[in-house]
C-alpha positions in Angstrom: 180.1 -136.9 93.3 177.2 -134.6 93.1 175.9 -133.6 89.6 173.3 -130.7 89.6 171.1 -129.8 86.7 169.8 -126.2 87.3 167.0 -124.7 85.4 165.4 -121.3 86.2 162.0 -122.4 84.9 159.6 -122.7 87.8 157.4 -125.6 87.0 158.4 -127.2 83.8 162.0 -127.9 82.9 163.1 -126.2 79.7 166.2 -125.9 77.6 168.0 -123.4 79.8 169.8 -126.0 81.8 173.0 -125.4 83.7 175.1 -128.3 84.9 177.3 -128.2 87.9 179.5 -131.1 89.1 181.2 -131.6 92.4 183.3 -134.7 92.1 184.2 -136.7 95.2 188.0 -137.2 95.0 189.5 -139.6 97.4 192.1 -138.3 99.8 195.7 -139.7 99.2 195.6 -141.3 102.6 192.4 -143.2 101.8 193.8 -144.4 98.5 197.1 -145.6 100.1 195.3 -147.6 102.8 192.6 -149.1 100.5 195.3 -150.2 98.1 197.6 -151.7 100.9 195.1 -153.2 103.4 193.1 -155.5 101.1 194.1 -158.8 102.8 197.0 -159.7 100.5 199.9 -161.5 102.1 202.8 -159.1 102.5 206.4 -159.4 103.8 207.2 -158.3 107.3 209.6 -155.7 105.7 206.8 -154.2 103.5 204.3 -153.9 106.3 206.8 -152.2 108.6 207.7 -149.8 105.8 204.0 -149.0 105.1 203.3 -148.4 108.9 206.4 -146.3 109.2 205.3 -144.1 106.3 201.8 -143.7 107.7 202.5 -143.7 111.5 200.7 -140.4 111.9 197.5 -142.2 110.8 197.7 -144.9 113.5 195.9 -144.2 116.7 195.8 -147.6 118.4 198.1 -149.3 119.3 201.0 -146.9 119.7 202.7 -146.8 116.3 206.3 -147.0 117.7 205.4 -149.9 120.0 203.6 -151.7 117.1 206.7 -151.4 114.7 209.0 -152.4 117.4 206.9 -155.6 118.0 206.7 -156.3 114.2 210.4 -155.9 113.9 211.0 -158.5 116.6 208.7 -161.2 115.2 210.4 -164.4 114.1 208.8 -167.3 112.3 209.5 -170.9 113.0 208.4 -174.0 111.0 209.0 -177.6 111.9 208.0 -180.6 109.9 208.2 -184.4 110.9 207.5 -187.3 108.7 207.6 -190.9 109.7 207.2 -194.0 107.5 206.6 -197.5 108.7 206.7 -200.5 106.5 204.2 -203.1 107.5 204.9 -206.9 107.3 202.2 -207.2 104.6 204.1 -204.9 102.3 202.0 -201.7 102.9 203.4 -198.5 104.1 202.1 -196.2 107.0 203.0 -192.7 106.7 202.5 -189.9 109.1 203.2 -186.2 108.7 203.0 -183.3 111.1 203.9 -179.6 110.6 204.0 -177.0 113.2 204.5 -173.2 112.6 204.8 -170.4 115.1 205.4 -166.6 115.2 207.2 -165.2 118.3 208.3 -161.8 119.2 210.8 -160.4 121.6 209.3 -160.9 125.2 205.7 -162.1 125.9 203.8 -159.6 123.7 200.8 -160.6 121.7 200.3 -159.4 118.1 197.3 -156.9 118.2 194.4 -158.3 116.2 193.7 -154.8 114.8 195.1 -151.4 114.2 192.9 -148.3 114.4 193.6 -145.5 112.0 192.0 -142.0 111.4 192.2 -140.7 107.9 190.2 -138.4 105.6 188.2 -140.2 102.9 187.8 -137.2 100.5 190.0 -134.4 99.6 189.1 -131.3 101.6 187.2 -133.2 104.2 187.8 -131.9 107.6 186.3 -134.8 109.5 188.6 -137.8 109.9 187.1 -141.3 109.8 188.2 -144.1 112.2 188.9 -147.2 110.4 189.8 -150.6 111.7 192.6 -152.6 110.0 192.7 -156.4 110.9 196.3 -157.7 111.3 197.0 -161.3 110.8 200.3 -163.3 110.6 201.0 -166.5 108.9 204.1 -168.7 108.3 204.8 -170.7 105.2 206.6 -174.1 105.0 209.9 -172.3 104.6 209.4 -170.4 107.8 208.8 -167.1 106.0 206.6 -164.7 108.0 203.8 -163.0 106.1 201.4 -160.3 107.3 197.9 -159.5 106.1 196.2 -156.1 106.6 192.5 -155.9 105.9 190.5 -152.6 106.1 187.1 -153.2 107.5 183.7 -151.7 106.6 185.0 -149.7 103.5 181.6 -149.7 101.8 179.7 -148.6 105.0 182.1 -145.7 105.5 181.8 -144.5 101.9 178.0 -144.5 102.2 178.2 -142.4 105.4 180.7 -139.9 103.9 178.7 -139.5 100.7 175.5 -139.0 102.6 177.2 -136.3 104.7 178.4 -134.5 101.5 174.9 -134.7 100.0 173.5 -133.3 103.4 176.1 -130.6 103.3 175.1 -129.6 99.7 171.3 -129.6 100.7 172.0 -127.3 103.7 174.0 -124.9 101.5 171.0 -124.7 99.1 168.8 -123.9 102.1 165.8 -125.8 100.8 165.7 -123.9 97.5 166.3 -127.0 95.4 165.3 -130.6 95.6 168.1 -133.1 95.8 167.5 -136.6 94.4 169.9 -139.5 94.9 170.5 -141.7 91.9 172.6 -144.7 91.1 175.4 -144.0 89.1 
């Protein structure tokens, strides 16, 4: 957020300080996506429910088509093991495992989802974010999906800088703004 210390003394700061705070409060949409798109393996059902709940945020691919594709995904796992006993008493073992994810028809799972959401409460400009979508299959043929939001830190830097610039323009150059860590 922005913390401002105001003092009506012209050159030397005195004891007549006024403090004003403008906290940066994350928008509910931002909080939901950043909690759920962090790369954790999630069930097919959980991902579909999340995308259904936030369908209005999805810009690309079409939300209805995406959910239809995700509902049609099926996971397969096959394993093959062979053992061969050699004449000298040693054993040769080979193991192969194959997994696949298939959907109804010949559609490919999109590698990413594009969403537009506000970052801060009261922010009128929506930020476009990329969510990477990955599928995996475990040895029991359970399908898992990973959602990973990209460039979170860069987006926050941009949004914070815009808010500071907005505050500076509202002050019309009457005050100096300093950025500190914090």
